[in-house]
N, C-alpha and C positions, 0 to 999 in steps of 0.2 A: 504492500500499500504506500503512496507516495505521502507525502506530508501535506498536500492539499486534497486530497480523495477523500471522499467521505463515505459512510455508511448509515443506512437508515435503517432503522428496527420499528415495526409496528406490531401491537399485542393487544388482545383482549383488554389487559390492566398493566399498567406502569407504575410500581410503588415508587414514589418520590420520597418518602419517608420526612421524619421520624413519625411515629406514633400511628402508623397505618395509613397514612393518606398517600391516596393513588388517585389516577384518572383511569377512566374505561376508553376504550378505544385511544390509547394513547400511543406515542412514538417517541424513540431517542434517536437523536440525530449526531454522530461522531465524526471528528475530523481528525488525523492523526492519533496522538494518545490522549486527546481531550473530549469531552462531552460539550457540544455547540447548543443544543437545545431539547428540552424534555417539556412534555405537556400532551394536550391533545392531538390526535393526528391531524385533523384539521387544520391546527396553527402550526405544525410542526412541518408539515410536508412540504409547503410552500418555500420554505427556508432552505431546502436543499439544492445546493449548486455542487456540480462534479460529483454526483454520486456513485461510487464504483461497486458498491454492493447494498442490496436491498432483501431484508427478511421479513416476511409476513408470518406473524404467529397468533393468529385469531384467538386459538383456545390456550394461551400460555398467559404467563405473568413474568413482566420484566422486574427485575429489583437490583440493586446494588449486590458486587461480587461479594461473597461471603469471606468472613474473618474467624480464622481460628488464633485465638489469643494465648495459646499456650502449647507450645508444639517442640519436640526435640528430633530434630532431621537426621542427626547422628546415630539413634538408636532406631532399631528394626522391627519393634513390636513382637519379637519372639518370646519364648517362654524365660530367657535369660539375654536381654539385650545387653547386659554389660560385658559378659563373656563374649559374645559376638563381637563388640566393640573393640576390646582388648584382642583379639585376633586377627584384626584386620589393621592393614596399613593406612595411612592417610588417603593415599591414591584410590584404595578400593573404597574406602569410605566415601571419597567425593562421589564416586561413578554411583554408588548406591544412594546418597543424597539427591543426586540428580533425578534418579528414579522417582524417588519418594515426591521431590518437588513437583514432577509432572503428575503424580498422583492426586496431590492437592488439587492443582489447576483443573484437571478433568473431573473433579468432582464438584467443582463450584466455588472452591476457595481460591481467592484470588490474593489474600494477604495472608500471612502468617507471622507470628511473634515467637521467635524461636529463643527459648530461656535455658538455653546450657548446651555447650559442644565441647570437642576437643580441640585444642590447637586451632582456634578461631577458625573452624572451616565454613561456618555459616559466612563468615566475610567474604569468603573467596566464592562460595556460591552465590552469593548476593550479586557481587561483582558481574559475575558470569550471567546471571539473569538480567542485570540491568542493561549489560551490553548486547543482550540478545545473542549470546552464545549458545544459551541452552534455554529452554522454556522451564516457566515456575513462576509461582507467586511472588508478589513484593516481599522481601523479608524485612522485618525488624528485629534486629539481633542482639542477644545479651553478651555473646561470646562465652568468656569464662566465668561461672558463678563463685562467689564469694562461699567459702566454707569453713569450719574450723579443721585442726589437725586431726586427720582421720574420721572427720565429718561425712555428711551427706554429699555423696557423689565428688569425694576427695580424688577420686581417679580422673577428673575431668581438668586437673591442675589447677583450683583456685583455693587451696589451703593457706590460711593467714591467721596470723595473732600477733595482737596488739595494734594499736594505732598506726604506727608507721607501716606496717606492712599492709593493713586493710587500705590506708590512702594510698599506698604505690599500685596496688592492683586495680582500684579503680581507675586512677589516672591512666594506668596502663591501658585499659579495656577502653576508656573515652579516645586516648590517643590514637586507638588502632582503628577507631569507628565504629564502637559499639553504639547502639540507639538506646539501649536499656540497660541498667545494672541489676543483675539477680544476686540476692543474697539469701543462703539455706538459714532461715531463721530456726528450723526445727530439724529433726531427723526426719528419716525417709524410708520406705520399705525395699527401695532398689538397691540400699548399701548394705551387703552382707557386713556383719561385725560392727555397724556403726551406731550412732546412737538409735535409740528407739525412735518410732515415727512420733510419738508424742512429745519427745524432750526437746527442751531448749538447748540451741547450740551458741547464741549469741545473747548478750544481754541487750536493753534498750541503748545503754550509753555507746557501745560498738556500732550497732545498726544507726544510731543518730551520725556517727562519724561518716558512715557509708552515704547515708541520705544526704549530708553536708555536702559530701566530696561530690557525690553526683550530681546535686542540682547545681554546685557551682559551674560544673561543666555542662550544665544544662539538659540533663539526662534524669529520667524518672528512677525510681526503686521498685522492683518487684521482689516481694517477699515469700518463698516459700514456707507456709505455715500451715502444718497440721496439729500440732499441740495448743492449747489453750495458752500456756505461758508464753510461748513463742509469738503466738499472735499478740497478745497484749504488748509484749515487747515491742513488736513492729509497728503496731498503732502509736504507742507512745512515741516511737522515735521518727514517725511521720512518714512512713513510705507511701507509695502511689498506688500499689496494688497488693492484695494479698492473695497467694496462688493456692487453691485447695480449700483452705479455711473450714477444717474439718473438727475443730474445737475438741481435739482429743486430750485426755488425761489417761493416767496408769490404768484406772479403773472403769473407764468409759468415755462420756462425753461431758462437756459442761460449757456450753453457750452462754456466755454471760451478757448479758442484754445492755449493762452499762457501758461494755466496750463494743458492741453493736451499736449503741447509740453514738458512740465516738466515731466510730467507722461511718456512719451517715452523716453526721455534722461535718466531719473533716472531707468528705467526698471520695473517700477511698474506695477503689472499685475493688471489687470480689471476684475473682475468677473460679468456679467450683470444680474446673476439670472434670467434667462427667464423660466417662468413658462411653463410646459408642454402643458398648455392651452393657449397658447398666442394668438392663432387665434381668442381667445373671447375677448382679450383687447379692442376693438372697442365698444363692448358691455358695458363693465364696465366704461371706460373712456372716450367715444365718439371718433368718426372715427378721428378728426382732431388731439385730444391731443395723441392717440395712434400712429398715424403716426409721430408726433413728437418725440415719444420715440423710435420709430423704427429707424427714421433718425437718431437719435444720436449714437445709436450704429453702424449703418453704418459708420458715420464720425468718430468714433472712431478706427474701424477697416481700415478704409482708410487710415488713419492718422498715422497707424503704431504702434498702441497700440497693446501690446501683451493680448489678450482676453483668459480666461479660461471659461471652462463650468461648471455651477452650476444651479440649479433648486430651491434653498430656498425650498426643500422637507420639508414638515411638516406644513409650513404655509397653509391659506386658499387654498384649490383645487389644491394643489401641492403634488401629491402623491409620493410615493417611487419607481415607476416604470416609471418614465416618462422622463427620460434623453434623450431617442431616439427621442420622440415628441420634446421636447426642443432643440435639435440640428437643428431641420428640420428650425427652426427660422432663423438660420445663414444662410442656404442655401438660403432660402427665400429673405435675403435681398442682395445675390449675391456672398457670399463668396464662394471660390471653395470647394468642399466635402473635399479634403485633408488638406487642413488648420482647417477645423472644427473638423474632428476627431484628430488633434494634440491639439485642445484646451481640448479635454476630454482624452487626452492620455499624449504626452511627453511633452506639455506645462504645461499642469495640474501638472504632477508630478514634474517638474522643480519649479513650484511655491509653491508646498508642501515640496519641499526640500527632495524630495526621488528620484528624478531621476537617482541616481546611482544605484538602483536594482528595480525600477518599471516604466512603461509607455511606455516599447517598448519590442519587442520580440529580444532578443541577447543572446548568451550563457553568463551564470552569472547572469542575472536577474530572478527575482522571476517567478515562472510558473504561471501567471496570465494572461489568455487570453479566448477571445471567438471565437466562429465561427457563423457567420450569413449567411444567406441565400442570393444569390446576389451579388452585387459588392457596396460598401458605397462609392466607390471614384467614383462614377456615380450618386448615390442618398443616401444620409446619412440616408434615412428613412429605408434602408436594416438594419440598426443597430437595428432595433425594431424586426426585425425576426430572434432571437437568437435560435440557433439550438444545441450548446455544450456550457458548462461554466466550467473553470478550475480556481480556487482559491486557490494561495499558494500550488498548486500542486496537489489539490482534485478536482475531478469532484464534480460537483454539479447538483441535480436533479432540473431543471427548468420548470417541469410540473405543 
């Protein structure tokens, strides 16, 4: 496509969002990498000049490309992704990461936030995609996550101790091009022999150092937080997003409403990282424990917490094509479909710091969009039936 050529899409519905705003018999006109016009077909069609491609989708809904706000492209979603990681060279990993990036794109995900890799491989992949040498979604990259000595995901190279080491790694990540700083505020199940999932790793003072250094560089901070104590420390320190947010303790769960109030008041986003296979959780954790986990997410949503969509793709059984299935979880909880769609578009873009050009269909925004069969405002599972994908102005073969 030349820089001046245009693409015109017409559809039964065009979601301009947020909050479920749409037009019927709508159209989107793109030119190069940008959207030129969005609205009723009768208004947009006359603006088309030099159209090289036309797509008529009367039974489809066009909406912004989806955003998966928590992925790990370096992991392969096998039973033991860490062992697979250890067994492969960076060259082999890069080739696999390119395949996973294409999987995301073909499922309608046009932006991902990668929250931890080895050797800053996502920065290399981000450059390859930006230069159009390989196809893939836009990547917002954390690169090396900060963790304690022997802490969660220590094998990714981010072990730090003390203020000077913390500052040095944050600065190093920023200098090399990280878009976000990731801190492991608690343990995690992926790390054998490390702290328990519920255990805190950094106290509020150390996380506050991370936040200050990251914000000084203009970068947000994402805190991995399973345990309640770690979540409390992250909130006190002023992080920008909390990942997982499962409120775990040694004995069970402890969702503290005073802390949730602070999360809402501070505008901290929560990314619950729902697996595409969420319906199987009762099998793994037991029905009672799984229901308690479900109830916590419902409580956070009802309390006014700003949730964003993420799948933790790359960890066990979480593939790169499951965001639509993951979003079905929120509808199962009773959250309205329009809000669920916002979690994977406008809200996620805002949390990632890219809302000025990504996450909605409007003139001047990047031409990232998908067309799905049916009406996702009635059932978000329609997002799994993708008929057309455009990423950064280029059509994607999704077969």
